[in-house]
Backbone as CSV, one residue per row, in Angstrom:
resi,resn,N_x,N_y,N_z,CA_x,CA_y,CA_z,C_x,C_y,C_z
1,MET,-15.074,-7.711,-19.906,-13.994,-7.171,-19.102,-13.490,-5.837,-19.669
2,TYR,-13.447,-5.754,-21.001,-12.983,-4.536,-21.653,-13.883,-3.358,-21.277
3,ASP,-15.208,-3.562,-21.330,-16.143,-2.475,-21.008,-16.038,-2.054,-19.547
4,LEU,-15.830,-3.012,-18.645,-15.659,-2.690,-17.226,-14.371,-1.878,-17.021
5,ALA,-13.296,-2.281,-17.678,-12.038,-1.539,-17.574,-12.209,-0.116,-18.096
6,LYS,-12.927,0.014,-19.213,-13.158,1.340,-19.793,-13.975,2.218,-18.838
7,LEU,-15.001,1.637,-18.200,-15.821,2.373,-17.235,-14.981,2.814,-16.034
8,LEU,-14.207,1.900,-15.471,-13.372,2.247,-14.315,-12.334,3.307,-14.681
9,HIS,-11.808,3.217,-15.884,-10.848,4.212,-16.365,-11.512,5.591,-16.425
10,LEU,-12.688,5.637,-16.993,-13.421,6.893,-17.117,-13.795,7.463,-15.746
11,VAL,-14.290,6.623,-14.864,-14.674,7.081,-13.518,-13.458,7.647,-12.780
12,SER,-12.328,6.961,-12.870,-11.121,7.438,-12.193,-10.655,8.779,-12.762
13,ALA,-10.740,8.930,-14.074,-10.371,10.205,-14.695,-11.320,11.319,-14.260
14,ILE,-12.599,11.011,-14.153,-13.575,12.011,-13.713,-13.299,12.426,-12.273
15,VAL,-12.990,11.470,-11.416,-12.679,11.788,-10.015,-11.482,12.740,-9.951
16,TRP,-10.430,12.408,-10.681,-9.213,13.225,-10.642,-9.447,14.594,-11.271
17,MET,-9.968,14.624,-12.491,-10.185,15.897,-13.179,-11.246,16.741,-12.472
18,GLY,-12.312,16.103,-12.027,-13.364,16.832,-11.321,-12.861,17.421,-10.021
19,GLY,-12.042,16.654,-9.313,-11.476,17.159,-8.066,-10.574,18.354,-8.296
20,MET,-9.774,18.285,-9.353,-8.910,19.432,-9.660,-9.739,20.646,-10.062
21,THR,-10.816,20.424,-10.815,-11.688,21.526,-11.207,-12.279,22.204,-9.974
22,PHE,-12.811,21.401,-9.064,-13.380,21.942,-7.821,-12.312,22.705,-7.026
23,MET,-11.136,22.101,-6.901,-10.071,22.699,-6.119,-9.634,24.040,-6.695
24,LEU,-9.419,24.068,-8.011,-8.864,25.265,-8.647,-9.864,26.399,-8.801
25,PHE,-11.126,26.064,-9.065,-12.094,27.105,-9.416,-13.138,27.399,-8.348
26,ALA,-13.198,26.584,-7.298,-14.189,26.827,-6.248,-13.533,26.931,-4.869
27,LEU,-12.904,25.859,-4.413,-12.385,25.826,-3.043,-11.254,26.829,-2.809
28,ARG,-10.221,26.784,-3.621,-9.065,27.659,-3.395,-9.432,29.142,-3.456
29,PRO,-10.160,29.584,-4.494,-10.521,31.014,-4.505,-11.374,31.430,-3.306
30,ALA,-12.294,30.562,-2.892,-13.127,30.899,-1.727,-12.293,30.943,-0.460
31,ALA,-11.407,29.972,-0.293,-10.556,29.957,0.898,-9.635,31.172,0.936
32,LEU,-9.090,31.549,-0.210,-8.230,32.733,-0.258,-9.011,34.003,0.070
33,ALA,-10.249,34.073,-0.369,-11.063,35.279,-0.151,-11.576,35.389,1.278
34,LEU,-11.828,34.260,1.933,-12.542,34.305,3.206,-11.724,33.952,4.448
35,LEU,-10.619,33.259,4.278,-9.902,32.749,5.451,-8.527,33.380,5.603
36,GLU,-8.146,33.574,6.846,-6.788,34.011,7.168,-5.827,32.849,6.871
37,PRO,-4.536,33.148,6.734,-3.591,32.111,6.324,-3.581,30.835,7.179
38,GLN,-3.611,30.949,8.501,-3.518,29.746,9.333,-4.752,28.839,9.202
39,PRO,-5.968,29.364,9.344,-7.128,28.482,9.147,-7.229,27.963,7.705
40,ARG,-6.802,28.783,6.745,-6.814,28.346,5.351,-5.859,27.170,5.156
41,ALA,-4.684,27.254,5.729,-3.702,26.164,5.605,-4.245,24.894,6.249
42,ARG,-4.878,25.027,7.390,-5.443,23.840,8.056,-6.571,23.228,7.217
43,LEU,-7.428,24.079,6.665,-8.512,23.592,5.811,-7.951,22.883,4.585
44,MET,-7.016,23.514,3.907,-6.457,22.914,2.697,-5.744,21.616,3.011
45,GLY,-5.065,21.557,4.148,-4.411,20.317,4.554,-5.405,19.188,4.733
46,ALA,-6.533,19.483,5.383,-7.562,18.458,5.594,-8.211,18.040,4.275
47,VAL,-8.459,19.009,3.400,-9.051,18.703,2.093,-8.071,17.897,1.244
48,TRP,-6.817,18.349,1.181,-5.822,17.631,0.379,-5.605,16.219,0.892
49,GLN,-5.613,16.046,2.196,-5.428,14.700,2.771,-6.456,13.739,2.174
50,ARG,-7.708,14.152,2.146,-8.784,13.304,1.606,-8.691,13.181,0.082
51,PHE,-8.510,14.305,-0.589,-8.486,14.298,-2.047,-7.291,13.524,-2.593
52,PHE,-6.129,13.727,-2.019,-4.943,13.049,-2.535,-5.026,11.542,-2.348
53,ARG,-5.702,11.083,-1.310,-5.922,9.636,-1.165,-6.803,9.118,-2.298
54,LEU,-7.844,9.872,-2.623,-8.693,9.490,-3.763,-7.902,9.478,-5.062
55,VAL,-7.071,10.475,-5.252,-6.271,10.548,-6.473,-5.281,9.389,-6.523
56,LEU,-4.704,9.026,-5.395,-3.789,7.894,-5.368,-4.482,6.626,-5.855
57,VAL,-5.701,6.388,-5.399,-6.487,5.237,-5.866,-6.793,5.401,-7.356
58,ALA,-7.196,6.608,-7.752,-7.523,6.861,-9.154,-6.313,6.609,-10.054
59,VAL,-5.134,7.008,-9.625,-3.917,6.805,-10.414,-3.652,5.312,-10.605
60,VAL,-3.794,4.545,-9.541,-3.579,3.095,-9.646,-4.595,2.478,-10.611
61,VAL,-5.862,2.875,-10.475,-6.906,2.338,-11.359,-6.674,2.778,-12.800
62,LEU,-6.319,4.052,-12.998,-6.048,4.545,-14.349,-4.895,3.784,-14.994
63,PHE,-3.841,3.553,-14.245,-2.695,2.840,-14.804,-3.064,1.391,-15.137
64,ALA,-3.756,0.724,-14.215,-4.122,-0.679,-14.439,-5.104,-0.822,-15.602
65,THR,-6.149,-0.008,-15.599,-7.146,-0.125,-16.665,-6.603,0.377,-17.996
66,GLY,-5.817,1.456,-17.959,-5.216,1.964,-19.185,-4.282,0.940,-19.811
67,SER,-3.494,0.273,-18.993,-2.601,-0.783,-19.496,-3.405,-1.909,-20.136
68,HIS,-4.499,-2.294,-19.461,-5.353,-3.364,-19.998,-5.988,-2.949,-21.326
69,LEU,-6.556,-1.753,-21.379,-7.195,-1.273,-22.601,-6.184,-1.160,-23.738
70,TYR,-5.026,-0.628,-23.447,-3.990,-0.429,-24.456,-3.522,-1.771,-25.019
71,THR,-3.176,-2.698,-24.138,-2.663,-3.985,-24.626,-3.745,-4.799,-25.330
72,THR,-4.982,-4.702,-24.864,-6.077,-5.411,-25.530,-6.270,-4.876,-26.946
73,ALA,-6.279,-3.567,-27.110,-6.441,-2.961,-28.437,-5.244,-3.294,-29.330
74,PHE,-4.052,-3.261,-28.762,-2.845,-3.573,-29.536,-2.890,-5.015,-30.044
75,LYS,-3.251,-5.947,-29.165,-3.334,-7.363,-29.556,-4.432,-7.593,-30.597
76,ALA,-5.562,-6.908,-30.446,-6.656,-7.050,-31.419,-6.225,-6.530,-32.790
77,ALA,-5.518,-5.402,-32.813,-5.040,-4.851,-34.089,-4.024,-5.793,-34.724
78,LYS,-3.166,-6.378,-33.906,-2.159,-7.298,-34.438,-2.820,-8.554,-35.005
79,ALA,-3.843,-9.062,-34.313,-4.548,-10.249,-34.798,-5.291,-9.953,-36.103
80,ALA,-5.825,-8.740,-36.226,-6.616,-8.383,-37.404,-5.762,-8.007,-38.609
81,THR,-4.645,-7.347,-38.359,-3.865,-6.801,-39.477,-2.462,-7.381,-39.596
82,GLY,-2.011,-8.062,-38.576,-0.649,-8.576,-38.562,0.353,-7.590,-37.998
83,ALA,-0.069,-6.344,-37.799,0.795,-5.312,-37.207,0.048,-4.675,-36.044
84,GLY,0.627,-4.750,-34.875,-0.023,-4.161,-33.705,0.154,-2.661,-33.661
85,SER,-0.939,-1.965,-33.434,-0.866,-0.513,-33.284,-2.127,-0.026,-32.596
86,VAL,-2.040,1.133,-32.035,-3.200,1.822,-31.452,-3.201,3.225,-32.048
87,PRO,-4.325,3.932,-31.963,-4.358,5.300,-32.497,-3.316,6.202,-31.831
88,LEU,-2.817,7.164,-32.587,-1.832,8.117,-32.071,-2.332,8.799,-30.799
89,GLY,-3.622,9.142,-30.760,-4.188,9.791,-29.579,-4.014,8.969,-28.321
90,TRP,-4.078,7.638,-28.460,-3.870,6.760,-27.299,-2.437,6.877,-26.793
91,ASN,-1.488,6.938,-27.736,-0.087,7.087,-27.338,0.159,8.435,-26.666
92,LEU,-0.480,9.481,-27.188,-0.370,10.796,-26.552,-0.971,10.764,-25.150
93,MET,-2.150,10.147,-25.020,-2.789,10.049,-23.706,-1.896,9.284,-22.742
94,LEU,-1.293,8.204,-23.199,-0.401,7.417,-22.351,0.768,8.266,-21.867
95,GLY,1.415,8.969,-22.772,2.546,9.805,-22.381,2.148,10.912,-21.419
96,LEU,1.068,11.598,-21.735,0.593,12.673,-20.852,0.167,12.117,-19.495
97,GLY,-0.491,10.964,-19.513,-0.917,10.333,-18.263,0.261,9.966,-17.375
98,LEU,1.326,9.461,-17.983,2.517,9.123,-17.197,3.150,10.372,-16.589
99,VAL,3.194,11.465,-17.353,3.720,12.722,-16.806,2.832,13.206,-15.657
100,MET,1.521,13.089,-15.828,0.590,13.489,-14.762,0.816,12.659,-13.493
101,MET,1.017,11.365,-13.671,1.244,10.495,-12.514,2.534,10.873,-11.795
102,LEU,3.577,11.170,-12.564,4.838,11.596,-11.951,4.666,12.930,-11.214
103,ALA,3.945,13.861,-11.826,3.700,15.154,-11.165,2.894,14.950,-9.890
104,PHE,1.886,14.078,-9.947,1.113,13.814,-8.739,1.994,13.177,-7.664
105,GLY,2.856,12.255,-8.067,3.769,11.648,-7.095,4.599,12.709,-6.400
106,HIS,5.067,13.701,-7.151,5.838,14.783,-6.547,4.956,15.634,-5.628
107,ILE,3.739,15.918,-6.084,2.812,16.685,-5.239,2.618,15.974,-3.906
108,TYR,2.298,14.694,-3.985,1.906,13.949,-2.783,3.091,13.628,-1.879
109,PHE,4.150,13.058,-2.447,5.239,12.556,-1.623,6.268,13.622,-1.251
110,ALA,6.323,14.716,-1.986,7.267,15.785,-1.654,6.528,17.041,-1.181
111,GLY,5.711,17.624,-2.056,5.052,18.892,-1.735,4.095,18.814,-0.565
112,PHE,3.218,17.807,-0.583,2.238,17.695,0.502,2.921,17.311,1.808
113,ALA,3.940,16.467,1.738,4.685,16.110,2.952,5.343,17.358,3.551
114,LYS,5.933,18.188,2.698,6.552,19.444,3.147,5.493,20.364,3.752
115,PHE,4.350,20.460,3.088,3.251,21.290,3.586,2.798,20.815,4.967
116,ARG,2.574,19.513,5.132,2.107,18.980,6.427,3.122,19.237,7.534
117,ARG,4.397,19.055,7.228,5.432,19.319,8.248,5.422,20.793,8.660
118,ALA,5.281,21.676,7.688,5.266,23.113,7.988,4.049,23.490,8.823
119,VAL,2.890,22.942,8.492,1.679,23.241,9.276,1.819,22.690,10.695
120,ALA,2.316,21.470,10.817,2.480,20.863,12.149,3.441,21.672,13.019
121,ALA,4.447,22.289,12.396,5.422,23.096,13.134,5.017,24.568,13.227
122,ALA,3.822,24.899,12.703,3.330,26.280,12.676,4.304,27.208,11.952
123,GLU,4.940,26.696,10.920,5.842,27.495,10.072,5.034,27.954,8.862
124,TRP,4.265,29.016,9.051,3.272,29.436,8.064,3.862,29.909,6.739
125,PRO,4.989,30.635,6.738,5.565,31.011,5.433,5.988,29.780,4.608
126,GLN,6.550,28.761,5.273,6.937,27.541,4.565,5.706,26.780,4.082
127,ALA,4.653,26.785,4.895,3.407,26.128,4.480,2.843,26.828,3.247
128,ALA,2.871,28.150,3.240,2.362,28.903,2.095,3.204,28.626,0.851
129,GLN,4.520,28.531,1.010,5.394,28.241,-0.124,5.091,26.842,-0.680
130,ALA,4.934,25.853,0.202,4.617,24.489,-0.240,3.249,24.450,-0.911
131,ALA,2.286,25.185,-0.365,0.951,25.241,-0.971,1.021,25.862,-2.367
132,GLY,1.852,26.878,-2.529,2.032,27.492,-3.844,2.612,26.520,-4.856
133,GLN,3.571,25.698,-4.426,4.147,24.677,-5.315,3.089,23.642,-5.689
134,ILE,2.306,23.227,-4.708,1.234,22.262,-4.975,0.269,22.841,-5.996
135,HIS,-0.113,24.096,-5.806,-1.049,24.747,-6.726,-0.503,24.740,-8.158
136,LYS,0.758,25.103,-8.328,1.354,25.136,-9.672,1.325,23.754,-10.326
137,LEU,1.630,22.725,-9.561,1.638,21.375,-10.124,0.227,20.863,-10.399
138,VAL,-0.741,21.278,-9.588,-2.127,20.912,-9.870,-2.591,21.599,-11.152
139,VAL,-2.220,22.847,-11.347,-2.555,23.539,-12.600,-1.920,22.811,-13.781
140,LEU,-0.660,22.429,-13.636,0.012,21.666,-14.694,-0.758,20.383,-15.001
141,ASN,-1.108,19.634,-13.972,-1.837,18.385,-14.182,-3.221,18.619,-14.784
142,PHE,-3.856,19.700,-14.415,-5.165,20.037,-14.968,-5.056,20.267,-16.477
143,VAL,-4.055,21.037,-16.877,-3.832,21.302,-18.308,-3.472,20.006,-19.033
144,LEU,-2.563,19.230,-18.464,-2.172,17.956,-19.086,-3.360,17.004,-19.199
145,GLY,-4.208,16.993,-18.185,-5.394,16.130,-18.216,-6.316,16.484,-19.370
146,TRP,-6.536,17.776,-19.579,-7.391,18.185,-20.704,-6.732,17.898,-22.037
147,LEU,-5.413,18.026,-22.107,-4.712,17.663,-23.338,-4.820,16.164,-23.607
148,ALA,-4.745,15.352,-22.555,-4.891,13.896,-22.715,-6.299,13.555,-23.209
149,ILE,-7.299,14.188,-22.629,-8.691,13.945,-23.053,-8.870,14.359,-24.502
150,ALA,-8.372,15.539,-24.839,-8.504,16.011,-26.214,-7.763,15.097,-27.190
151,SER,-6.575,14.657,-26.811,-5.796,13.820,-27.728,-6.492,12.497,-28.024
152,VAL,-7.059,11.886,-26.995,-7.696,10.582,-27.231,-8.989,10.730,-28.030
153,ARG,-9.621,11.876,-27.938,-10.873,12.097,-28.677,-10.644,12.684,-30.063
154,LEU,-9.596,13.477,-30.250,-9.431,14.243,-31.479,-8.298,13.775,-32.392
155,VAL,-7.334,13.060,-31.844,-6.170,12.642,-32.636,-6.326,11.169,-32.984
156,HIS,-6.321,10.879,-34.286,-6.524,9.480,-34.717,-5.357,8.977,-35.432
C-alpha cells in the first residue's frame, strides 16, 4: 500500500507540475504571440477548465497520499526509536504543499470564477485582469512546487 501511495503521489505531482510547466512556457507565450485578446481569453478559459479539474483531482490525491505516507513514516519511526519523526524535508514539503493547495483554491474558486464571469459577459479588460492574477498565482505555485521537490530530496 505504501508503494502504491508513493506512486500516486508522484503521478499527481507530475500532472500538476507538468501542467504548470506547459502552461507557463509553451501555451501562454504562444497564445500571447498569436491570438487577439478575445480568442485568447476563450482558449485559455477552455484550457483552464480542463486543467484545473485535473489539478483538483491531483490536489485531493496529493493530500490523501501525502497524509498516508507521512503518518506511516512517523509511526514506523516511533516504533523503531520510541520517538516519532520524519525528515525535515518532509515537513517543508508538507508546509509548501499546503500553501500550494490554498493558492490553487484561490485560483480556482475566486480567480477562475471571476475570469469565467468576465468572459461570459464579454468584459475583456476584467477577463485580462483576472487572467493576470491567475498567471501570478500559477507562477507562485510553480516556484513553491520546485521548492517542495528540492526540500524533500535535499533536506534531511
